[in-house]
Structure formats: C-alpha cells, structure tokens
C-alpha positions, 0 to 999 in steps of 0.5 A: 438593224437600223436605229429608231432615229434612222428609221424615222429620218427621211434620209434612212436606208429604206428611202434611199433604196426605194429611190434607187429602185425607182431610178432603175424602174424609170430608166427601164420604163422610159428606155423604149420611148427614148430609143424607139426611133433608132431601135425600130429603124435598126429593125428595118421599119419605115418612119410611118411604122416607127410611129404606129408600131412604136405606139403598139409596143408602148401600149403592150408594155402598159398592159403588162404594167396594169396586169403586173400591178394587180399581181404584185399589189396582192402579193405585197399585202399577202407576202410583204413589201420587201419580197415583192421589191425583190421579185419584181426587180429580178423579172424586169432585169431579166426582161431588159436583158432579153430586150437586147436580143429582139429581132422583130416587132412581135418579139419586142412587144412581147418582151416589153410586156414581160418587162412591164409585168416586172416594172409594175411592182417597184414603185408601189412597194417602195412608196407603201414601205416608206409611207408606213415606216415614216411618221405622218409629218414626214411622209410627203417629203419621204415619198417625194425624195423617192420620186424626185431621185428616182425620176432622174433615171430617165435623164440617165437613160438619155445619156446612156442612149447617147453613148451606147448602141440601143441593145447595150442600153437594155443590157445596162438596165438589166445589170443595174437591176441586179446590182440593186438586189445587194443594196436591199439586204439591210432594209427592214420590213414595214412594222405595220405589215408585220403587226397584221401578218399573222392576224386573221384579217383579209390581206391583199383582197383586190375585190374588197375595193369593189364590194364597197361603194365608198372604197370603189369611189376612192380607188377610181378617183385615185387613178383618175387624178394621175391621168395628166401625167401619162398624157403628157409623157406618153403622148406629147413628149414621147411623140414630140417628133411627130408633133414637131413635124405637124406644127412645122417646128424648125429643127429636128426633134429627138424624142429621147432628148424631149423625154430627158428634158421632161424628166429633169422637170418631173424630178425637180417638180416631185421634190418641190410638190412634196415641199409645197404639200408640206408647206400648205399642209394639204395634198389637194392644194398642192395638186391644184398648184401643179395641175395649173402649171401643167395646163399652162405648159400644155397651152404653150405646147400647142402654140409652138407652130413654126417655133424653134426645136429649142423652144419645144424642149423648154416646153417639155421641161415645164410640162415635166415640172407641172406633172411632178406630182407623181409622188403626191398622188401615189402617197394620197392613194396609200393614205386612203386605205388600210394596211391590209390592202394598202400595197394592193392599192399603191401598186395598182393605182400608178400602174393603172394610170400608166395602163390608161395610156391605152385609152388615152391614146385610143381617144387621141388616134380616133380623133385624128380621122376628123381632127388631124394630129395636133387638134386631136392632141389638144382635145385629148389633153382638155378631156384628161385635164378636166377628168383630173381636176374633178377627181381631185375635187371629189377626193378626201384630204389625207395629209394628217391621216394616221395609217395604222389601221385595217380595212373591214368588210 
C-alpha cells in the first residue's frame, strides 16, 4: 500500500496513473481529427466530403461522449472511481482497434460513437480520484499535472500519424490502453468514496442535479465555463485547413500539425493554470486570465488573411495555451458537489462540454448560409466566449472548499 506521504504528494501513483490514462484518452480522442484527411481520402471521399463527413463523424463521437459521461458518472458514484477507469479503458481500447478495420463512413461514425462512450469515463474518474486523495492545498496542482501530462497525448498522436499508416495509428491507441491496465493495479480507491460506500445515502443519482435549482444552476454553469475549449479545438484548429483556404493562407495547412501545436500549448497552459490558480488562491481569477489569452488568440486567428502557414501554426499554439484551463474548470466542477454525486458531475461535465460541440458546430454551419465561412467562425466564437465569461462570473469560488461532505435532498 502507498504510504500517507505518498498519498498526499502531487507526484503519487494515483496522479501518475490518472495522467497516463488521460494521455491515452487524449491520444484516442484527437486521433480522428489528426488523421481525418488521410483516412477519409483513403476511403475514397472528395475534399468536400472530407469536410462535411468529417464534421459528422466528430459530432457522432461527441454524442457518444455525452451519453457515456452520464453512464460512467453514475457508475463511478455507485461502484467506485477505479472500477470505472478500468471498464472505460477496455471499451475505448477495443473501439480503437475496431477503427483500424473500417471501410465506410457509416462504420467509421459508429465505431467512433462506441469509442466515445468508452473515452467518456477516463478524465472524470481520474480527476475525481485525485481531487479526493489530495489535500485541498494541492488539489489544483495535482489535477493540473494530470491534464498537463495527459494532453501531450495529442502531440504523441501527431508524431505517430507522421510515422505510421492511419489504421496502424488506431491499433497503437488500442494497445496503449490495454498496457495501462497493468499500471493501475497499485492504485488505491478514494477513501471518501469508501466511507459512504455502505451508507444509506443516494449515490450516483443524476437527477438529483435537477431537483434543486441551486444544484442545477451550479451544474449548468460548470458546463458552460468549458465551451471555449472545444470551440477552439473542434472548430478553429480541427478545421484550420478549411479556414486557411478561405483566408488565403500561404502554404498547405495540415490539421494534424495544427492540433499538435495547439496541444503543446494546452499542455503547458494546463500546468501553468494550476500554478496561477495556486498563486492567486482562486479558480475564478485564474480562469479570467486564461479567457483573456484565449480571446486575444481568437482575434489573432481571424486577422491572418494572406498570412504564412507558419503564423497560423503559431496562433494555434497560443490558442492552445489560452484554453489550457481544462483541469481548472473540471476541478471546479468536482469541488462544487458532494462525494455521493461527485463522479457523476466530474464525468458528465467535461463530456457535455465535448458534446456541446454539436450545438456549437450547428451554429457555425447555420451562419455560413448568410455570413460565409470565416465570419461564421468569428460570430460563433464571440457567442461562446460571452457565454463562458458570464458563467464564470456567476459561479462560486471553490479554491478553499473541503470536499468531505455529501449532497442531501
């Protein structure tokens, strides 16, 4: 067993395993965006179909994440954080292996949906476990380490894509997932969960979030705070090739390379956001800092008319750094709810943010009819950023909050 010292250190086994689990999660989650063009081209799609069917497949994956978030979150509160980490990784690893055999867009979308179901359980269970194991003074740093290390999975995915055929990239993702199962053997379950495991208290009741106006408000705000992250990744960066064409960018844009640069920025940003939150002793003030950087980067992105491809990649780096508050907003969600529904919240919130890409992309696509591609992206970004800023303002500060409590009806 781990010593008390190890359990309270930000470098303990639980943090390491959660970080590596999130590394594989992000590798698998972003892999389609990175190999979208070569994989769909290999299936015989035209350039126009690569854009439209590519968005359809991404949205299908995100739908799987939303449904999986509810499923794994409820099970995480009922059965334990560790069991969900095991089950989810088996499902998304099998899904990635199956992705290596697809022959049609329909097969591709269905398998990405199944993979999305599996991917939904990884981050929420990991952040919940780390938040409950570490003392409150170290929670922000611990969860930032999980996200900062984990997010480099996207960078790894890019270099794997450069070195192997796209089908092999999926096989590698599945293999990495199964390799993780062996590392998890020494990780302990959350003591907070164990204390309530046999108590007569409602655990994993998703609808408890909707039976109280106060809880519902906190929950919705927790989701809306994260919207700018997937607007940036799911729209600007993933479709940087299409934006580059419409903005007359000089040079060929590789979306996989754009994602790689963005995730280098996100990884560093997540590490920094934890330190900034610790320094300011505030989650909200740290979010305002990184929202400001995101807004600056978005403005830069839409002023790149006739710029070089290298400048767009540099902008993606800053976009990533600015949205490097993933760990902070997920930690805030975990800190706002009791132990009996914490995994439900922490697992559903990031996956609903990912799934909200469906709504964000719907706004983006519908505006294109009258506004064109670039202006639609600008307006969508302005709406998303405004929603995020207002949501942070209406949220409670959770930096010093004790998590050892339960939600009562």
